C-alpha positions in Angstrom: 102.3 94.0 108.4 98.7 95.2 108.4 96.8 95.6 105.1 93.4 96.9 104.1 91.6 98.1 100.9 88.9 100.6 100.5 86.6 101.5 97.4 84.1 104.0 96.3 82.8 105.3 93.0 85.8 107.5 92.3 88.5 105.0 92.9 90.1 102.6 95.3 92.9 102.7 97.9 95.2 100.4 99.7 96.8 100.9 103.1 99.7 99.0 104.4 101.3 99.4 107.8 104.6 97.8 108.9 105.4 97.5 112.5 109.1 96.7 113.1 110.4 94.5 115.9 111.5 97.7 117.6 107.9 99.0 117.5 108.6 101.6 114.7 105.4 102.2 112.6 105.9 102.6 108.8 102.6 103.6 107.1 102.0 103.5 103.3 99.0 104.4 101.3 98.3 103.7 97.6 95.7 105.1 95.3 94.3 102.8 92.7 92.0 104.0 90.0 91.0 100.7 88.7 87.4 100.1 89.7 87.0 96.5 90.9 85.4 94.5 93.8 86.3 95.0 97.4 87.9 91.5 97.6 90.2 92.4 94.6 91.3 95.6 96.3 92.0 93.7 99.5 94.2 91.4 97.5 95.9 94.3 95.8 96.7 95.9 99.3 98.1 92.6 100.5 100.2 92.2 97.3 101.5 95.7 97.6 102.7 95.0 101.2 104.2 91.6 100.2 106.1 93.2 97.3 107.5 95.8 99.6 108.5 93.1 102.0 110.3 91.1 99.2 112.1 94.3 98.2 113.2 94.8 101.9 114.6 91.3 101.9 112.7 90.4 105.0 112.6 86.7 105.9 110.1 86.8 108.7 106.7 88.5 108.5 103.4 88.4 110.4 100.5 89.6 108.2 97.2 90.9 109.6 94.1 91.7 107.6 90.4 92.2 108.4 89.2 90.5 105.1 88.0 87.1 106.3 87.8 85.9 102.7 91.3 86.9 101.7 92.9 85.6 104.9 91.0 82.3 104.9 91.7 81.7 101.2 95.5 82.1 101.8 95.3 79.9 104.9 93.5 77.2 102.8 90.3 77.3 104.9 88.3 78.8 102.0 88.3 77.7 98.3 89.0 80.4 95.7 85.7 80.2 93.7 85.7 83.4 91.8 87.8 83.3 88.7 88.7 87.1 89.0 90.4 86.4 92.4 92.5 83.5 91.2 95.4 85.6 89.7 95.6 87.7 92.8 95.6 84.6 95.0 98.2 82.9 92.9 100.5 85.9 92.9 100.1 86.5 96.7 101.0 82.7 97.3 104.0 83.1 95.1 105.2 86.2 97.0 104.7 84.4 100.3 106.7 81.5 98.9 109.6 83.8 98.2 109.6 85.1 101.8 111.0 82.9 104.6 108.6 82.6 107.5 105.1 84.1 107.0 102.2 83.8 109.2 98.7 85.2 108.2 96.0 86.1 110.7 92.5 87.7 110.5 92.0 90.5 112.9 88.8 92.5 113.7 88.5 95.8 111.8 89.1 97.8 115.0 92.6 96.2 115.2 93.3 97.2 111.6 92.4 100.8 112.1 95.7 102.4 110.7 95.6 100.4 107.5 91.9 101.1 107.1 92.4 104.9 107.5 95.2 104.9 105.0 93.2 103.0 102.5 90.2 105.3 102.9 92.5 108.4 102.5 94.0 106.9 99.3 90.6 106.1 97.8 89.3 109.6 98.4 92.4 111.0 96.6 91.9 108.9 93.5 93.0 110.7 90.3 91.2 109.6 87.2 94.3 109.8 84.9 96.9 108.1 87.0 97.1 104.4 87.6 98.8 104.5 90.9 100.0 107.2 93.3 102.1 106.4 96.3 101.5 108.5 99.4 104.0 108.2 102.2 
């Protein structure tokens, strides 16, 4: 699973891309109208993907993201210093605990292009009166 978040003045978007063991690509894009920091949006993208994985009852998952902060906090290399990130971190860790075998890895932005494009698309489609819109 690849995840990414994008934000601008009008809204925010999250991109999640699943690649199955057979090589099938499943792209998802979410529009979020809550204005918040880029790190919060990255966590929201990760959490959306993890929730989908829990719903799919997958027991093995490789997670790739280009947010050094989010990935390294989840790996324990970085401390969660900002109080606004703590609830997202705690919930992501809880979801990871519900799944069987999860590995998390930082990847360069160029290797996360599909999720990045989906997040950018979703952020540009932000609608002010709707909390979340799923685009498949």
